[in-house]
C-alpha positions in Angstrom: -6.5 0.3 0.9 -3.9 1.7 -1.4 -0.3 2.6 -0.8 1.5 5.9 -1.4 5.2 5.8 -2.3 7.1 8.5 -0.5 10.8 9.4 -0.7 12.6 10.0 2.6 15.3 12.6 3.0 17.8 9.9 2.0 15.8 8.9 -1.1 14.6 5.6 0.4 11.3 4.6 -1.4 8.8 3.4 1.2 5.0 3.1 1.4 2.4 4.8 3.5 -1.1 3.4 3.7 -3.8 5.6 2.1 -7.0 5.5 4.0 -10.1 3.9 2.5 -13.2 5.9 1.5 -15.1 4.3 4.3 -12.7 5.7 6.9 -12.9 9.1 5.3 -16.7 9.0 5.4 -16.7 8.1 9.1 -14.3 10.9 9.8 -16.5 13.3 7.9 -19.6 12.2 9.8 -17.8 12.7 13.1 -16.9 16.2 12.1 -20.5 16.7 10.9 -21.9 15.7 14.3 -19.6 18.2 16.0 -20.9 20.9 13.7 -24.4 19.8 14.4 -23.9 20.1 18.2 -22.2 23.5 17.7 -25.2 24.7 15.6 -27.6 23.5 18.3 -25.7 25.4 20.9 -25.6 28.5 18.7 -29.4 28.3 18.3 -29.8 28.2 22.1 -27.5 31.2 22.4 -29.6 32.9 19.7 -32.7 32.4 21.9 -30.9 33.9 24.8 -29.8 36.9 22.7 -33.4 37.5 21.9 -34.1 38.4 25.5 -31.3 41.0 25.5 -31.8 42.6 22.0 -35.2 43.2 20.7 -34.0 44.2 17.2 -34.3 41.2 14.9 -31.3 42.1 12.7 -29.1 42.6 15.7 -30.1 39.1 16.9 -29.4 37.5 13.5 -26.1 39.4 13.1 -24.8 38.2 16.5 -25.9 34.6 15.8 -24.2 34.7 12.4 -21.0 36.0 14.0 -21.0 33.2 16.6 -21.7 30.6 13.9 -19.0 31.9 11.6 -16.1 29.7 12.9 -18.2 26.6 11.9 -18.2 27.8 8.3 -14.4 27.5 8.3 -14.2 24.5 10.6 -12.4 22.2 8.1 -9.9 24.9 7.0 -9.1 26.0 10.6 -8.8 22.5 12.0 -6.5 21.2 9.3 -4.4 24.4 9.6 -4.1 24.3 13.4 -3.6 20.6 13.8 -1.2 19.8 10.9 -3.7 18.2 8.5 -6.2 16.8 10.9 -9.7 17.5 12.1 -11.3 15.9 15.2 -12.7 13.1 13.0 -9.3 12.4 11.4 -7.6 12.5 14.9 -10.0 9.8 16.2 -9.5 7.6 13.1 -5.8 8.3 13.1 -5.4 9.8 9.6 -3.8 13.0 8.3 -3.7 15.1 5.1 -0.1 15.4 3.7 1.4 16.4 0.4 2.1 13.8 -2.2 5.8 13.7 -1.2 4.8 13.0 2.4 5.7 16.5 3.8 3.3 18.5 5.9 0.6 20.4 4.1 1.0 24.2 3.6 -1.9 26.6 4.2 -2.2 27.1 0.4 -2.8 23.4 -0.1 -5.5 23.4 2.6 -7.1 26.5 1.1 -7.5 24.8 -2.3 -8.9 21.7 -0.6 -11.4 23.7 1.4 -12.6 25.8 -1.5 -13.2 22.7 -3.6 -15.4 21.1 -0.9 -18.1 23.1 -2.7 -17.7 20.8 -5.7 -16.8 17.6 -3.9 -19.4 17.7 -1.2 -22.0 20.5 -1.1 -23.2 21.2 -4.6 -23.5 17.6 -5.7 -24.3 16.1 -2.2 -20.9 14.4 -2.0 -21.3 12.4 -5.2 -18.3 14.0 -7.0 -16.1 13.5 -4.0 -17.0 9.9 -3.6 -16.6 9.1 -7.3 -13.3 10.8 -7.5 -12.0 8.9 -4.5 -13.2 5.6 -5.8 -11.7 6.0 -9.2 -8.5 7.8 -8.2 -5.3 5.8 -7.9 -4.3 7.6 -4.7 -7.9 7.9 -3.3 -8.0 11.6 -3.9 -11.1 13.8 -4.2 -11.1 16.7 -6.6 -9.8 19.0 -3.9 -6.9 16.6 -3.1 -5.9 16.3 -6.7 -5.9 20.1 -7.2 -4.0 20.7 -4.0 -1.5 17.9 -4.5 -2.5 16.2 -1.2 -3.5 12.8 0.0 -5.0 11.3 3.2 -2.8 8.7 4.8 -3.2 6.5 7.9 -1.1 7.4 11.0 -1.9 4.2 12.9 1.1 2.9 14.7 1.5 -0.1 16.9 3.3 0.5 20.2 5.4 -2.7 20.0 9.2 -2.3 20.3 9.5 -4.1 16.9 7.8 -1.1 15.3 10.3 1.4 16.7 13.9 1.9 15.6 15.1 -0.1 18.7 17.0 -3.3 18.1 18.2 -5.8 20.6 21.9 -6.0 20.5 24.3 -7.5 23.1 27.4 -6.0 24.5 29.7 -8.1 22.4 28.1 -7.0 19.2 30.5 -5.9 16.5 29.1 -3.6 13.8 29.9 -4.0 10.1 28.8 -0.8 8.5 30.4 2.3 10.1 28.5 4.8 7.8 25.0 3.8 8.9 24.8 7.1 10.7 24.2 8.7 7.3 20.6 7.6 8.0 18.2 9.5 10.2 15.9 8.1 12.9 13.0 8.6 10.6 14.7 6.7 7.8 15.6 3.8 10.0 12.1 3.6 11.4 10.6 3.4 7.9 13.2 1.0 6.7 12.4 -1.3 9.7 8.7 -1.1 9.1 9.0 -2.0 5.5 11.6 -4.7 6.2 9.3 -6.5 8.7 6.2 -6.2 6.6 8.0 -7.5 3.5 9.7 -10.3 5.4 6.4 -11.4 7.1 4.5 -11.4 3.8 7.4 -13.0 1.8 7.7 -10.0 -0.5 11.2 -10.7 -1.7 11.0 -8.1 -4.5 10.5 -5.3 -1.9 13.3 -6.7 0.3 15.6 -6.6 -2.7 14.5 -3.1 -3.7 14.9 -1.8 -0.2 18.4 -3.4 0.1 19.5 -1.8 -3.1 18.3 1.6 -2.0 20.0 1.3 1.4 23.2 0.1 -0.2 23.2 3.1 -2.6 23.0 5.5 0.4 25.6 3.8 2.4 27.8 3.1 -0.7 28.5 -0.4 0.3 28.7 -3.6 -1.7 28.0 -6.3 0.9 28.0 -10.0 0.1 25.2 -10.6 2.7 21.8 -11.6 1.4 18.9 -9.2 1.7 17.5 -10.2 5.0 20.8 -10.4 7.0 22.0 -7.2 5.3 19.0 -5.2 6.3 19.0 -6.7 9.8 22.7 -5.9 10.2 22.1 -2.3 9.1 19.4 -1.8 11.7 21.5 -3.3 14.5 24.5 -1.3 13.4 22.5 1.9 13.5 21.3 1.2 17.0 24.8 0.3 18.1 26.4 3.6 16.9 23.5 5.8 18.0 23.4 4.3 21.5 27.2 4.8 21.8 26.9 8.5 21.0 
């Protein structure tokens, strides 16, 4: 699984996980099953219509009209549910722009139109190959639309929220931490814990430098205590507001 670097509103470089091709295929199959069930129901409805209208073309026209939403399933679902279909919801993934912002309808339209090349004409081979050999796991439609599919899986532990345990006697060191937003702090904390757990000192240093540039500080603290203090200070000030 690859990573996508995204700049937050405060220009903090952080990584989002890009979903694997296997997860995308499973999501596609789930959506395909939904369309299969829908087509089966439409066929039953078509049989019922045959008892009401004897004219063949009237029957076919009504059936085609009922089936029409299925033709636009991917476009409609992604548009209505902010970059997700039922399959993507179940597997916790979402289509976003390369900068991490929500997709626009024009991005989704380009992706949907190029499904013809990625999936249907060449039986999915073009889409699979482009995902496999793309740095950001993009199919042709993603590359053209400037989008990528990322994982939205989140653990519900307190350690993965912006909350930090601070006692009543805690004295903050950085008064300007409120320049950060809740989203920034959450992403900083996620990256901080992942890098610390894996011993990725380069990421810790890069994150520290980025945060210091935002807060315009020049602390003598080492990377880990500095970032830990920033997180606690942010919680201290936001809880006091």
